[in-house]
N, C-alpha and C positions, 0 to 999 in steps of 0.2 A: 783331251785328257784321257789317260788310260789308268784304270784302277787295277793294281796288281796284287793288293792285299786288303782283305776286309777282316776287321776284328771287332768283337763286341766288348772286349776287355773283361768278360765274365766267364768265358769258357763254357763248355756244355756238359762238363762232368761225365762225359761218355754216354750221354743220354740223347734221345731224339723223341719227337712227337709223331704219333700216328694221326690219321684223319679225324678221329673223334676227340683228339686232344690228349689221348692216353700217352703217358711218358713211359718209354721202355729203354733199356740199355741198348747201346749200339751192337752189343754182342748177342742180343736176343735172337732166338730162332726166327722170329717173324722178319727181322731185318735181313738175316741171312737168306731167308726164302725170297724176299723181294729182290735181293741182288742176283740170286740164281735165275729167277724168272726173267728179270730184265736182261741178263746176259744171254740167255737162250733166245729170247725174242730178238736181240740184236744180231745174233748169229743167223737166225732165220731171215732177218732183213737183208743181210749180206748175200745169203743164198738166193733170195728172191731177185736181187739185183743182177745176178748172173744167169738165172734160170730162163731157158728158152721154151720149155714145155709148159703149156697153159694148164694142163691137168695137175702137174706137180706144183705149179705156182698157186693154183687155187687151193690145193691141199695145204700148202705151207701157210697161206693167208688165213685159213680156218684155224690152224694150230696157233698162229700168232694172235688171232682174236681171242681164242680161248686163254692164252697166256695173259692177255690184258685183263680178262675177267678174273683170272686167278690172282693176279697182282692186286686188283681192286678189292677183292675179298680179303686178301691177306692184310692189306693196308687198313681196312676198316674193321678187321677182326670179325667179319660176318661168317656165317656158316655157308658152305656151298650147298646150292639146291640139289636135291636128288631127283634124278629123272630116269 
């Protein structure tokens, strides 16, 4: 069996939930931020799949890990640690 369409019959009213249960509009800046961070991480992943230079690969992996942290902070609305 293949499911091609899933509906709740309620609609989402253009809203979504963050990690702590906070409801935000899908047009909210935090949702835009999450999408941009995810997109950049995906592009870096593609670059890594073609990269033959270990120094560059390691650098890109560090950037990608930082992007995961940024995404997590954005998703939970925490503040970034200062270092």
